[in-house]
C-alpha positions as CSV (number, residue, x, y, z in Angstrom):
1,M,49.4,13.1,11.5
2,T,48.2,14.7,8.0
3,R,45.0,16.4,7.7
4,A,42.7,17.3,5.1
5,P,43.8,20.8,3.4
6,G,42.8,24.0,5.3
7,A,43.7,21.9,8.7
8,T,46.0,23.3,10.9
9,T,48.9,22.6,13.1
10,P,48.7,24.6,16.8
11,G,50.5,28.0,15.4
12,G,51.4,26.3,12.2
13,P,50.3,26.9,8.4
14,P,47.7,24.7,6.8
15,I,49.0,21.2,5.7
16,T,48.9,20.8,2.1
17,T,50.5,17.4,1.7
18,D,49.7,13.7,1.6
19,A,50.8,11.2,3.9
20,S,53.9,10.9,1.6
21,G,54.5,14.3,1.4
22,K,53.1,14.8,-2.2
23,P,51.1,18.1,-2.5
24,L,47.4,16.9,-3.2
25,P,46.0,17.8,-6.6
26,G,44.6,21.6,-7.1
27,I,45.6,22.4,-3.4
28,E,47.2,25.6,-5.0
29,N,43.3,26.7,-5.7
30,Y,42.1,25.8,-2.3
31,G,39.3,27.9,-1.4
32,K,39.3,30.1,-4.4
33,P,35.7,30.6,-5.9
34,G,34.7,28.4,-9.1
35,Y,36.9,25.1,-7.3
36,Y,35.5,22.1,-4.8
37,A,37.4,20.4,-2.3
38,V,36.4,16.5,-2.5
39,R,34.9,15.1,1.0
40,P,34.9,11.9,2.0
41,G,32.3,10.1,0.3
42,D,31.8,12.3,-2.9
43,S,31.7,11.3,-6.2
44,I,31.8,12.7,-9.8
45,R,28.2,12.8,-10.4
46,R,27.2,13.4,-6.9
47,I,29.9,16.7,-7.2
48,G,27.8,17.6,-10.6
49,S,24.5,17.3,-9.1
50,E,25.7,19.5,-6.1
51,T,27.5,22.2,-8.4
52,G,24.7,22.0,-11.2
53,Q,27.2,21.2,-13.6
54,R,27.7,18.2,-15.8
55,W,29.7,15.7,-14.4
56,Q,31.3,14.8,-18.0
57,D,32.3,19.0,-17.9
58,I,34.2,18.8,-14.6
59,V,35.9,15.1,-15.7
60,R,37.3,16.9,-19.2
61,W,37.6,20.4,-17.1
62,N,40.4,18.8,-14.9
63,N,42.0,16.2,-16.8
64,L,40.6,13.3,-14.8
65,D,41.9,9.9,-16.5
66,N,39.4,8.0,-14.1
67,P,37.1,9.9,-12.7
68,D,36.4,7.2,-10.4
69,L,39.4,7.7,-9.1
70,I,39.8,11.5,-7.0
71,E,41.2,12.0,-3.7
72,V,39.8,13.5,-0.7
73,G,41.0,16.8,-0.2
74,Q,41.8,17.1,-4.1
75,V,40.6,20.2,-5.5
76,L,38.4,20.3,-9.2
77,R,37.8,23.2,-11.2
78,V,33.8,23.1,-11.2
79,I,33.0,26.1,-13.7
80,P,34.3,26.6,-17.1
81,P,37.6,27.5,-18.1
82,T,37.9,31.2,-19.1
83,G,40.0,30.6,-21.8
84,G,43.6,28.7,-21.6
85,S,44.3,25.4,-20.5
86,T,42.2,23.3,-18.7
87,A,44.7,21.8,-16.8
88,V,44.3,21.8,-13.2
89,A,45.2,18.6,-10.8
90,T,46.2,15.9,-13.1
91,A,47.6,14.5,-15.7
92,P,45.8,15.0,-19.3
93,S,43.3,12.2,-20.6
94,T,43.8,11.0,-24.0
95,S,40.8,8.8,-24.1
96,A,37.0,9.5,-23.0
97,P,35.9,8.7,-19.3
98,A,33.4,5.7,-18.6
99,A,30.2,6.7,-16.6
100,P,31.3,6.6,-13.5
101,T,29.2,4.6,-10.6
102,E,28.6,5.9,-7.3
103,A,32.5,5.5,-6.2
104,T,34.4,5.2,-3.5
105,T,36.9,8.1,-3.3
106,K,40.8,7.6,-2.4
107,P,41.2,9.3,1.4
108,V,44.9,10.6,1.9
109,A,44.2,11.3,5.4
110,P,42.3,10.8,8.7
111,Q,40.1,13.7,9.8
112,A,38.7,15.0,13.2
113,S,34.6,15.3,11.8
114,V,33.3,14.9,8.3
115,T,30.8,16.2,6.3
116,P,28.9,14.4,3.9
117,A,28.9,16.1,0.6
118,V,24.6,15.1,0.2
119,P,22.6,18.0,0.1
120,A,20.4,18.0,3.0
121,S,16.7,17.1,3.3
122,G,14.0,16.2,5.9
123,A,16.2,12.4,6.3
124,S,17.7,12.5,9.9
125,G,21.7,12.2,9.3
126,T,22.2,14.2,6.3
127,T,23.4,17.3,6.5
128,K,24.7,20.1,3.2
129,P,28.9,20.7,3.6
130,P,30.0,24.1,2.3
131,V,30.8,24.3,-1.4
132,T,33.9,26.8,-2.7
133,A,31.9,26.6,-6.0
134,S,30.7,29.7,-7.5
135,P,28.3,30.5,-10.5
136,S,29.6,30.3,-13.9
137,G,28.8,34.0,-14.7
138,P,27.1,36.9,-12.4
139,S,23.4,36.6,-11.5
140,S,20.9,38.9,-12.3
141,S,17.3,40.0,-11.6
142,G,16.4,38.1,-14.8
143,D,17.9,34.6,-13.0
144,D,14.7,35.2,-10.7
145,D,12.0,35.6,-13.2
146,L,11.5,32.1,-13.4
147,G,7.6,32.3,-12.5
148,W,7.9,29.3,-10.6
149,I,4.2,26.9,-9.7
150,W,4.2,24.4,-7.7
151,P,6.0,20.9,-8.0
152,A,2.4,18.7,-6.9
153,S,-0.9,19.3,-5.8
154,G,-1.0,17.7,-2.7
155,S,-1.1,19.4,1.1
156,L,2.4,20.8,2.6
157,I,3.0,18.0,5.5
158,A,6.2,20.1,6.1
159,G,8.1,23.2,6.2
160,F,11.4,24.7,5.3
161,D,13.1,24.8,8.5
162,E,16.7,25.7,7.9
163,A,18.0,23.1,10.6
164,K,15.8,20.3,10.0
165,N,13.9,20.3,6.6
166,K,15.8,22.4,3.6
167,G,12.8,22.7,1.6
168,Y,8.9,21.1,1.1
169,D,7.1,18.0,1.8
170,I,4.1,17.7,0.0
171,S,1.5,15.0,0.2
172,G,0.3,12.8,-2.3
173,K,-0.2,9.1,-3.5
174,A,1.7,6.5,-5.2
175,G,2.4,7.9,-8.8
176,D,1.1,11.7,-8.2
177,P,2.3,13.4,-11.4
178,V,5.6,15.8,-9.9
179,L,6.0,18.6,-12.3
180,A,8.9,20.8,-12.9
181,A,8.6,24.4,-11.3
182,A,10.3,26.3,-14.0
183,D,12.1,25.7,-17.5
184,G,15.5,23.9,-16.8
185,R,17.6,21.2,-17.3
186,V,18.2,17.8,-16.0
187,V,21.6,18.0,-13.9
188,Y,21.2,14.5,-12.2
189,A,18.3,11.8,-12.4
190,G,19.3,8.4,-9.8
191,A,19.5,7.2,-6.6
192,G,22.6,7.6,-5.6
193,L,22.4,10.3,-3.1
194,R,21.6,8.6,0.6
195,G,18.2,10.1,2.1
196,Y,16.8,11.4,-1.2
197,G,15.9,7.9,-2.8
198,N,14.9,8.8,-6.6
199,L,15.8,12.1,-6.9
200,I,16.0,14.6,-10.1
201,I,17.7,17.4,-10.2
202,L,17.1,21.0,-12.7
203,K,19.2,23.5,-13.7
204,H,17.4,26.6,-14.2
205,N,19.8,28.7,-14.8
206,N,23.2,29.9,-13.2
207,T,21.6,30.9,-9.8
208,Y,18.5,28.3,-9.3
209,L,18.7,24.7,-8.8
210,T,15.5,22.3,-7.7
211,A,15.0,18.8,-6.3
212,Y,12.6,16.1,-6.0
213,A,13.3,13.6,-3.9
214,H,11.6,10.1,-2.8
215,N,9.8,9.6,-6.2
216,Q,8.6,6.3,-7.3
217,T,9.5,6.8,-11.2
218,L,11.6,8.9,-12.7
219,L,10.4,10.0,-16.5
220,V,14.0,12.3,-17.2
221,K,17.1,11.5,-17.7
222,E,20.2,13.9,-17.6
223,D,21.0,16.0,-19.9
224,Q,17.5,16.7,-20.8
225,S,15.5,20.1,-21.2
226,V,12.1,20.0,-19.3
227,Q,9.4,22.6,-19.3
228,K,7.5,24.4,-16.2
229,G,4.8,22.1,-15.6
230,Q,6.2,19.2,-17.5
231,K,5.5,15.4,-15.7
232,I,9.1,14.4,-14.8
233,A,8.4,11.7,-12.0
234,E,5.6,10.4,-10.2
235,M,5.4,10.5,-6.4
236,G,6.8,7.7,-4.0
237,N,8.3,6.7,-1.0
238,S,12.3,5.3,-1.6
239,D,14.4,6.5,1.1
240,A,10.9,7.7,3.0
241,D,9.1,6.5,5.3
242,R,5.6,7.5,3.7
243,V,4.3,9.0,0.0
244,K,5.9,12.3,-0.6
245,L,7.7,14.6,-2.7
246,H,10.3,16.8,-0.7
247,F,11.1,19.8,-3.1
248,E,14.0,22.3,-2.4
249,I,14.9,25.4,-4.5
250,R,19.0,26.2,-4.0
251,R,20.2,29.7,-4.5
252,Q,23.6,29.7,-5.6
253,G,23.6,25.8,-3.7
254,K,22.4,26.8,-1.0
255,P,18.7,25.9,0.0
256,V,16.3,28.4,0.3
257,D,12.3,28.6,1.9
258,P,9.9,27.6,-0.9
259,S,7.5,30.4,-0.1
260,R,9.3,33.1,-1.2
261,Y,9.4,31.6,-4.9
262,L,5.9,29.6,-5.4
263,P,2.4,31.1,-5.7
264,N,0.3,31.5,-2.6
265,R,-2.5,28.8,-3.0
């Protein structure tokens, strides 16, 4: 039985081929910083939002003919190449890719256990898998100087818990403003990530991302630049049991306690 890359047989090396014996695309880069191993349920948009990159760039860096067709176990470059050829795992594309839908990936092997590639929130049943991607450049102390603000004015109804809640839940009324916590760029705006409803993800620099979930209305689009304090959404209860904002700060892809960054109030 063939398994995902990195799986092992007793006393044997990792299995790196699909059921037909063909090497999995990009397997030579498995585990390297700046690369991402595709998991069940992944799409290019989801991988882009998870790694803070534009999905169009990931398609270009990996020369994908069809961004909707990626294989479980395939290894994709998720940081810009440093010169030279950008070919990674597939034949070069001669035409611009169409915007992908929330595509289902093509599995190459059954797996004993699966962790969905969805950033974890307070919703039950969603967890965050390890990601092999690293920032496109070294972080510096300047990356921390963002002058964070609270993204909503409501009261805190659920705090950070590494096991149960990867951010803050903030109360409010439907239509209350949701604000950008710092200057940044929209890398995801949509409803394709299960457990988050209408979601916005902002990339602030090579170190920090923020996520704003369960909105009623999204007011910004992908690749749009936003300013700290700008209204980016209206609070709602999409994919939630009540009206609230679920807010996450992620440092190098890992959710961190917002209390370390937000001012006292």
